[in-house]
C-alpha positions in Angstrom: -6.5 -61.9 -98.2 -9.4 -59.5 -97.8 -9.2 -57.1 -94.8 -11.9 -58.1 -92.4 -10.0 -57.3 -89.2 -12.4 -54.7 -87.9 -15.7 -56.5 -88.5 -15.6 -57.5 -84.8 -15.0 -55.5 -81.6 -11.4 -54.5 -81.3 -9.4 -55.6 -78.2 -6.2 -53.7 -78.6 -4.5 -50.7 -80.2 -3.5 -51.0 -83.9 -0.2 -52.7 -84.4 1.6 -54.2 -87.4 1.3 -57.8 -86.3 0.7 -61.1 -88.2 -3.1 -60.4 -88.5 -2.5 -57.0 -90.1 0.3 -58.3 -92.3 -1.8 -61.0 -93.7 -4.3 -58.5 -95.2 -2.1 -55.4 -95.5 -2.0 -55.2 -99.3 -5.8 -55.2 -99.4 -6.0 -52.7 -96.6 -3.7 -50.4 -98.4 -5.5 -50.5 -101.7 -8.9 -50.0 -100.1 -7.9 -47.5 -97.5 -5.5 -45.1 -99.3 -7.0 -43.1 -102.2 -5.1 -43.5 -105.4 -2.7 -45.9 -103.7 -1.2 -47.4 -106.9 -0.9 -44.0 -108.5 1.0 -42.7 -105.4 3.3 -45.7 -105.5 4.0 -45.1 -109.2 4.8 -41.4 -108.4 7.2 -42.5 -105.6 9.0 -45.0 -107.9 9.2 -42.5 -110.8 10.6 -39.6 -108.8 13.0 -41.8 -106.8 14.4 -43.2 -110.0 15.2 -39.7 -111.3 17.7 -39.3 -108.4 19.3 -42.7 -108.7 22.5 -43.5 -110.6 23.4 -47.1 -111.3 24.1 -48.8 -107.9 22.6 -46.0 -105.9 21.2 -46.8 -102.5 17.5 -46.4 -101.5 16.0 -46.9 -98.0 12.3 -47.5 -97.6 11.3 -46.9 -94.0 8.4 -48.9 -92.7 8.6 -50.8 -96.0 5.7 -53.2 -95.0 5.2 -55.7 -97.8 7.6 -53.9 -100.2 5.3 -52.4 -102.8 7.3 -49.1 -103.3 10.6 -50.9 -103.7 9.1 -53.4 -106.2 7.8 -50.6 -108.3 11.2 -48.9 -108.1 13.0 -52.1 -109.1 11.2 -52.1 -112.5 12.5 -48.6 -113.2 16.0 -48.9 -111.6 16.9 -52.6 -111.4 20.6 -51.9 -110.7 19.9 -49.9 -107.6 20.4 -51.1 -104.0 16.9 -51.4 -102.6 16.7 -51.8 -98.8 13.5 -51.9 -96.8 13.5 -51.5 -93.0 10.5 -52.5 -90.9 10.3 -53.5 -87.3 7.5 -56.0 -88.0 8.8 -59.5 -88.7 5.5 -60.5 -90.2 5.8 -57.7 -92.8 9.4 -58.5 -93.6 8.6 -62.2 -94.1 5.9 -61.3 -96.6 8.1 -58.8 -98.4 10.9 -61.3 -98.8 8.4 -63.9 -100.3 7.2 -61.2 -102.7 10.8 -60.3 -103.7 11.5 -63.9 -104.6 8.2 -64.2 -106.6 8.9 -60.9 -108.4 12.6 -61.7 -109.0 13.5 -58.4 -107.2 16.9 -57.7 -105.6 15.2 -55.8 -102.8 16.5 -56.6 -99.3 14.4 -56.3 -96.1 15.8 -55.7 -92.7 13.7 -56.3 -89.6 14.9 -53.4 -87.4 13.5 -50.2 -85.9 14.5 -47.5 -88.4 14.6 -45.0 -85.5 17.8 -46.6 -84.2 19.1 -48.1 -87.5 22.5 -46.8 -88.7 22.1 -45.6 -92.3 24.8 -45.6 -94.9 25.1 -42.5 -97.1 22.2 -42.9 -99.5 20.6 -41.3 -102.6 16.9 -41.7 -101.8 14.8 -42.3 -98.6 11.1 -43.3 -98.9 8.6 -43.2 -96.0 5.1 -44.2 -97.2 2.5 -43.5 -94.6 5.2 -44.1 -92.0 6.2 -41.0 -90.2 2.7 -40.5 -89.0 3.3 -43.5 -86.7 6.5 -41.9 -85.2 5.8 -40.2 -81.9 5.9 -36.4 -82.3 8.9 -36.1 -79.9 10.9 -38.3 -82.1 9.6 -37.3 -85.5 11.7 -34.1 -86.0 14.8 -36.0 -84.9 14.1 -38.8 -87.4 13.6 -36.3 -90.2 16.9 -34.7 -89.3 18.6 -38.1 -89.3 17.2 -38.8 -92.8 18.5 -35.4 -94.0 22.0 -36.1 -92.7 22.0 -39.6 -94.2 21.2 -38.4 -97.7 24.0 -37.5 -100.1 24.0 -34.0 -101.6 21.3 -33.8 -104.2 19.4 -36.7 -102.7 15.7 -36.7 -102.0 13.2 -37.8 -99.4 9.8 -38.9 -100.5 7.2 -38.8 -97.7 3.5 -39.7 -98.0 1.2 -39.0 -95.1 -2.3 -38.6 -93.9 -2.7 -34.9 -93.1 -5.0 -32.6 -91.0 -6.6 -29.5 -92.3 -5.6 -26.2 -90.7 -9.2 -25.5 -89.8 -11.1 -27.8 -87.4 -14.4 -27.6 -89.3 -12.7 -28.3 -92.6 -10.7 -31.1 -91.0 -13.9 -32.7 -89.9 -15.4 -32.4 -93.3 -12.3 -33.9 -94.9 -12.4 -36.9 -92.6 -16.1 -37.4 -93.3 -15.5 -37.4 -97.0 -12.7 -39.9 -96.6 -15.1 -42.1 -94.6 -17.5 -42.0 -97.6 -14.6 -43.1 -99.8 -13.9 -46.1 -97.5 -17.6 -47.1 -97.6 -17.4 -47.0 -101.4 -14.5 -49.5 -101.1 -16.7 -51.9 -99.2 -16.0 -51.0 -95.6 -18.9 -50.6 -93.2 -19.3 -47.7 -90.8 -18.8 -50.2 -87.9 -15.4 -51.2 -89.4 -14.4 -47.6 -90.0 -15.3 -46.7 -86.4 -13.4 -49.7 -85.0 -10.2 -48.9 -86.9 -10.4 -45.2 -86.0 -10.6 -46.3 -82.3 -7.7 -48.7 -82.7 -5.5 -46.0 -84.4 -6.2 -43.4 -81.7 -2.9 -42.1 -80.2 -1.1 -44.5 -82.6 -1.4 -42.6 -85.9 -0.8 -38.9 -85.2 -1.0 -36.7 -88.3 0.3 -33.2 -88.9 -1.1 -30.5 -91.1 0.5 -30.1 -94.6 2.1 -26.9 -93.5 3.5 -28.6 -90.3 5.0 -31.3 -92.4 6.6 -28.9 -94.9 8.0 -26.7 -92.0 9.4 -29.9 -90.3 11.2 -30.8 -93.6 12.6 -27.3 -94.1 13.7 -27.0 -90.5 15.7 -30.3 -90.9 17.7 -28.6 -93.7 15.9 -29.6 -96.9 16.3 -26.7 -99.4 13.2 -27.5 -101.5 9.9 -29.2 -100.6 7.2 -29.8 -103.2 3.8 -31.5 -103.1 3.6 -34.2 -105.7 0.1 -35.4 -104.8 -2.8 -34.2 -102.6 -6.3 -35.7 -102.2 -8.4 -34.4 -99.3 -6.5 -35.6 -96.2 -3.6 -37.4 -98.0 -0.4 -35.9 -99.4 2.8 -37.0 -101.0 5.9 -34.7 -100.5 9.3 -34.7 -102.1 12.1 -32.9 -100.2 15.5 -32.3 -101.8 18.9 -31.9 -100.1 20.8 -29.2 -101.8 23.7 -30.4 -104.0 27.3 -29.1 -103.6 
């Protein structure tokens, strides 16, 4: 279904409910620059660190696109999506059946979920929705759950380090969204709905947060204006 959620006046803050889940794939593809390319990057680099039967967690897995892309590269891996939205999980499970994927989806809050030792953790545009007071604790939890040599793939919206440049980046991104068919009214409505819900960090703040959690190496795999994909590696023994 096409995303038309913000063509009328908003009445509440943004949340991942049934109305959002029903149009989420369209929203992702039209709102995130190079979305498919980023998903392909996530799947490729995740597959490099997976042995047969390895365990992957996708946090805030939504409709499962990252895990489905990974399944085609590493079909014997254990693919587990965790999302607190039942509407998202229901759609992901239907897609898994349609694609013949072995991915499992668990409807729980990943902040309180008990992880088994794993090889890869993915968080695609997810950590930006975690409250800042909990974010560093969650990154540390991810680090501690990873096996030695494991990796964490995190894609995020990011701020610039300069206010003027940040404003210019956001304006350019809005031009991108208009080119994807959104109106200025829709853009303004969504921005208002996301206020105090999506809280981005700068690229440097994200890198520092990952290194402070214990990751020995952090690299930028993708960067487009105010979007970035990072890979963080836990040092092997």
